[in-house]
N, C-alpha and C positions, 0 to 999 in steps of 0.2 A: 863253859865252852864258848870259844869265839869262832864265828863262821864268816869266811869271805865269800860273798855271793857276786858272781859276774854275770851280767846280762849280755847274751850274745845276739840280741835283737838289733836289726838295722834301723828300726823306727826310733825316733826320739822318744824320750821317756813319757811325755804327756799323751802320745798317740799309741803307746806300746801296750799290747795285751800282756806280754811277758812281764812288764814292769808292774802291772796290777797283780799278777799272780805272785810275783816276788814279795810284794808288800803284804799280801794275805799270808803267805808262808812264813814270812819274817815275824809277823805278829804272834803266830802260834809258837814259833821257835823261841822267842824271847820272853815268853810268859813266866818261866821259872828262873829268871836271872841270867840266861844266856845273852850274849852280845853278838852283833853282826855288823858288817859294813858292806855296802853295795856299790859296785862299779858298773857303769853303763858304757858299752863299747860304741854305742851310737854317737857318743861324744868323744872324739879322738883326743881331746885334751886330757882325758882320764886314763889313756892307755898306759902311760909310763907309771903312774901310781898304781894302776890295776896290776901291772906286771910285777911291781915291787911287792904288793900285797900277796900275790900268788907265790912268790919265791920265799916270803918270810913267814907264811902260815901253813899249818898242817891240816886244816879242815876247810875244804873248798867246794863250793857248789856252783855249777854253771847252769843257768836257765836259758833256754833258747826256743825259738819257734821252729817248727818243722819247715824246711825250705827245699823244695824239689827232692823230697824223700830223704834229705840229710841235713847237715848243719849249714847255717848261713856262711857265705864267703867271708864276711867281716870277722866272724869268730875264728875261722880257719887262718886268716891272715894274722890275727892277734896271737894265736897259739904257735904259729910257725916261728915266731921270733923269741919264744920263751925257751931258755936253756933247760934241759931235763934236770930234775932234782937228783940228789945222790944219797940222801939220808934214808929213803924208803919209808918215812913216817907219814907222809901226806896221803890223805884219803880224798879222792876226787869223785864227786857225785854229780848227777845231772837231773834236770827237769826239762822235759820236752812237751811243748804244747802245740796243738795244730787245729786246723779248722775241720778236718775230716772226723766224723764221729767214731769211726772204728779204730780200736787200738792197733790193729794189724797194719794200718797205714804208716805207723812210726817204727815198725820192727826193723826195717833196714837201717834206719838211723841208730836205733838202739845197738845193733850189732857193731856198728862202727864205733860208737861210744865205749863199748866194752873193751875195745883194743886201745883206745886213746890214752888212758892213764899210764899204762906201761911205757908208752913212748915218751911221756913227760916225767918219768921217774916216780910215779904215784901208784897208789893202790886204788882199785875200782870200788866205789861205794854205792853202785846201783843207779838205775835210771827210773825216774817217776814219769809216766806217760799219761797224758790226758788230751783227748780230742774234743771236738765240738765247741771250740773256744773262739770261733770266728766273730761271733756277735757280742763278745764280752764288752767291748768298748762302746757298743751301741745301745746297751740296755740301760734302763733307769737304775738308780742307786739300789733300790730294794732287790731287784732281780739280779743285779750284778753281785751283790753281797751273798745272795743265795748260791750263785754259781761258784763263788770264791771260797765259801765256807769249807769245802773238803780240803782245800790247800792249807787253810789255817790248822785244820786237824792234823794234816800230814806234817806241818811244822812242829807241832807238839810231839808227834811220833818220832821225828828225826832228832829232836832235842834229847830224846832218851836213847834211841838206838845208834845214832850217829851215822847211819847208812840206810839205804832203802832195801829191805828184804824182798827178794824176787817174788815170792808168793803174794805179798802185800801190794807190791807195785802192779802185778798182773791183775789183781782184783780191782785196783784203783783205775786201771786203764779200760775196764769193761765199758761197752761190749767189744769183744775182739772182732766179731763180725756181726753185722746187722741181721736179725732174723729175716728169713725170706718173706714171711707174712708182712712184716713191717715195710720191707722194700716195695712190695706190691701195692701196699696201701699208700705209700708215698708217691709212687708212679701214677696212681689214680687220682689222688687228691692233693698231695703235698706240693707238687710242682706249681700248681696255680697259686697256692697260699704263699709259697716262697717267692714267686714272681712279684706278687703284690708287695711283700715285705721288702724285697730288694729294690723295687721301684720307689718305695717310700724313702728308703735310705738314700738312693741316688738323688732324689729331689732335694733332700736336706743338704746334700753335699754339693749342690749346684749343677747337677747333670741335667742338660736340656734335651739331649738326644735319646733315642731308643736304646735300651740295654742290649738288644739283639742286632744292633746296626753292624753292617759289615762294609765300612768305607773302603777297605782295601781288597774287596772281592772283585777282581778284574773280570771274572767270568760274566758278571752282570752286564758288562759293556760289550761283550762279544755278540 
């Protein structure tokens, strides 16, 4: 089986969490002799070849970050120029990753993606959802690989099934909602820890101001 993978992330590959997830998924998918090719829409020089690969192959996977509850504009722009297929043989599947830990945050996007294949003359192959991916690119290699391991396992699963079964995808997306007890615990202790963590990241990125600064809050000047 040959799989065309298209990254709908706007970030360039070295900075993209979606790219890291694709590589993990791809490694599991190719273990038993399957092949794949990956196209990154963040590089507009690849668009023409990515569109050609889309039109000439019947197994396509689009991976994307959740953006304002739906798909990134760069992906929408790319797909709007692709003529619908007519053979009815192509299966189009999706991976959606986001920073929110709850699977429920990506359900609006999932509903849209369920309608998208038909518009492109394809069959729907399911959507794999996973949240809590914000810090993926900030982790050390050991912890990053631990977080990516489930995607490698899902790559193996996809190589056999060729689509994402709804029950399996829902289990992978867990938790759908954070338990109330865990939310209360975070409100009490987690915010302080997160603030220290984000502050450390900001310093590494060269931030010199306060994270809660409000330079455009004109009310302070009244």
